[in-house]
C-alpha positions, 0 to 999 in steps of 0.5 A: 184235101184237108181232113175236116173237109173230107169228113164234111163231104161224107156228112154232106151225103147224109140228109139230116146233116147236110144243111149248107153253111148258110152264109146269110143273115146278120153276123152280129146277131149270133152271140154264140159266134166268136172272133180271133186275131193273129200276131204280127203286122201285115207287111204286104197290106201295110205296103199296099196301104202306103201305096194307096194312102188314106185318100186312095193314092199317094198324094192324090184323091180317089174319085169315089162317089156315094152312088149305087152305080156298078162302076165308077171310073177313077184314076189309072192306078185304081181299076174301079171303085164301087159303092155297095148296097150297104153304103160301104165303098171299095176299090181295087188297086191293081199295082198292089193287088189290094182291095180296100174297103171304107165306110161305117157299120157292118158289111153285108153278108154274102151267099155261099156254101161249104159244100159247093166247091168251097165257093159262092151260090147266088149272092156274090160279093161285089169284088168277086172278080178279084178272088184269084188276084187280090193279095191284100185286103185293107178294111178301114176304121169305122167298119164294124163287121166282116160279112159272111163269106166276104172273101170265101176262097180268095185263092191269092189272098196273103194278108189282111189289115182290119180296124180297131172298130171291128166287132165281129168277123163273120162266118166263113168270111176268110174260109179257104184262103189257103195263102192267108198267113198275116192278119193284123187285127187289133180288136174283135169281139166275136170270131164266127164259125169257119172265119179263118178255117183252111188258111195259113195263119201263124205260119210266118211267126209261129204264134197267134195272139187273140186280141184283148176284147175278144169274147167268143170263138165259134166252131172251126174258126181256125180249123184245118190249118197246117202251121204249127203255132202257139196260141195266146188267149186274152183275159176277155175270152168268155167262151170258145167252141171245142172245135175252134182249132180242130186239126190245127197242130198247136204247140202250146196254149197260153192265157193272159192273166185275169181271165175268169174262164180259162188258164194254162199250165204246161201249154195245156188249156184248163178251166180256171179251177183246173178241173176241166181240160179243154185242149191238149196241144201236141206234146213235143215228142212225148209218147205217154201222158198222165192226166193230173189227179184232180181233173174231173172233166175231159172236154169234147175233142180235148185229146184229139189229133195228138200225133205222137201219143201212144198211151193215156193214163186217166186218174180216179178223179175223172168223172166225165168225158165226151168225144174227148179222143179221136184222130190219135194215130199212134194211140195204143192203149188207155190206162185207168186208175184202179180205183176210178169209180166210173170207167175202166179199160178192157184190153186197152179199150176205154169203157164205162165201169159197168161195161155198157158203153164203149167210149174209145178204141185206140187207133193204133191197137191194130186189130184186124177183127174186133169183137165188142165185149158181151154186155156192151149196149152202146158205142159212144159217138166217135168210139171207133172213129178211124179205127183200123179193123176190117171186121166187127162183131156186135154182141146180142146185148148191143142196142145202139143209138135210139135216134139220129145223133149230131155225130153218129157212133161209128166212123170207120172207113176201113170196115168191110164186114159187120156181124150182128149177133142173134138177139139184136132186134134193132139197128139204130138210126145212123149207127153205121152211117160213116162206114162207106167201105162196108161190103158184107153184112150178117143179120140175125133172124131176131132183127125187126128194124133197121133205123133211118140212114143206118147204112146211108154211105155203104155204096159198095155193099155187095152181100147180106147174109140173113139168118132166116127166110126171104119172107122173114127178111121182107118183114124187117122194117127198113127206114129211109136212107138205106137204099144201098141195102136193096142193091146187095145180094141177100143170102137166106139160111132157110 
C-alpha cells in the first residue's frame, strides 16, 4: 500500500474529511486544477497506433458509425467499436491490447471514489471491461479533455499517447495505473487532482518533462510514484499545488527560462525572487542542509520525505513556515540562527520564538517519552507527524485546536499513552484524531470539554484515568465522534 493511501484510509474514517473524490462534474471548469506530461515517446502505444492505423487497421477502414448503440460489430481485428454518449467513438484492438478514442471536444466524466478500493461507483466508462487487459491508450487529435476517472485502476496499462489538442487531464483519470510508465503528452494546460497518482511515470527515462503550455498542476497529480526522476517545468507554469509530487522521490527540479513564477537552483524549486522554497528534492546523500540566508518562506511540504537528511539549519531571514516538514525519517534536529527573531530550537525541536507553538518534532530524535515544554499552547498541524514516542505529556498551558482543521495537529501512530496536566479545560476537536494506537488516557479534574472527533480513531483505547469523581466525569461535555471513549474502563481518583 502506498504511503498516502494508507494515510487517506485514516482520513476516510473521519466524517468531516471523508468526502469521496467525486469523479463527476466538468474537468475543464476548475481552473485550480492542473496538467502534466512525461518525456519520451510511448513506444507501446506507437506500435499499437501503427497496427491500428488512422482508420483503425493497416490499410482497412473500421466500421464505426455515429450511433448510440452499445455495440457495433466490426472487422475481426477489433472486438468492438462504440459511440459514447458524448459523441466520441472508441475501439479496442485485441491483438495490440489498445484502446483508441476519436472525436472532438472533451470526454465525459465518470464516477469513482478514492476510498472504494480505488475503483468505480455507479458510472462506469464504456471501456471498463478492458481495465485488466488494455496495455495502451491512444487519444486522437480533436479531443480536448480526458474525463475524470476515465482509466482509474487500469491494472495492465503501460502507455498512453495524448493529442496536441488536449486542454486538461481530468481528476483521477489515470489514478492507480501502477504499470503506466510512458506518457506522450505534447500539450496540456491543466493537470487535475490525482490524474497520474500511483503510477510508474518516468521509471524508464528517469525524467519527466512537463510540456510547454501547461499552466496548472493540482494536488497529488503525481503523488505516490516510486520512480526516482528529475522534473522539468515549462516557462508557462503559473501555479502548482504543494502536494503535486507528494511521496515522489524527485532527484532534482528544473525550470525553463522565462518562467515568471518559479526558478531552480541546485535542483531546488524556488520562487522567482528566491525568497520562497517550494520543494527540496532528495539531496543525493547529503545528511545536512543549510537553508540559504535570504529565504523568507518555507512552503507547505517543501522539506517533506527527505530520506537522508539528519539536520536542517534555518537562517535568521526565515519568517514563515507552515507544514514544511514531515516524513523525514532520519531527521534528528533543527538548528536555528541565534538572531532569528521568530523561531527557536529547544533540544532540537522547532518552536516559535515565544514558545507558544510547537512547529515540528524531528522524527529520528527517538524519545520514548516526550514532555511538551511548559508555556506551549498549540501544536502546529503535522508538528509530531509520525513521531516515534509512545508517551506524551501536555502541559497546563496547552490549549490545542479551537475548531476542526483541514489537517489535525497530531498524527502519531506509535503513541500509546497521553497525559493532560491539571489546568487543561478543553481538548480541542480532532486534536488526537490520527492517534489510532492510543490505549491509555490521563485526564485532569479541570477538564470540562472534549471536542468533536478528538479521539475518533482510538479503537484500541482501554483505560481512562480521571482525577475526579464519577459524577464529575459525567459532567464533562463530550462531543460527537468520540465513541471509543465509552468503551474504555474509566478509573476515578475520588
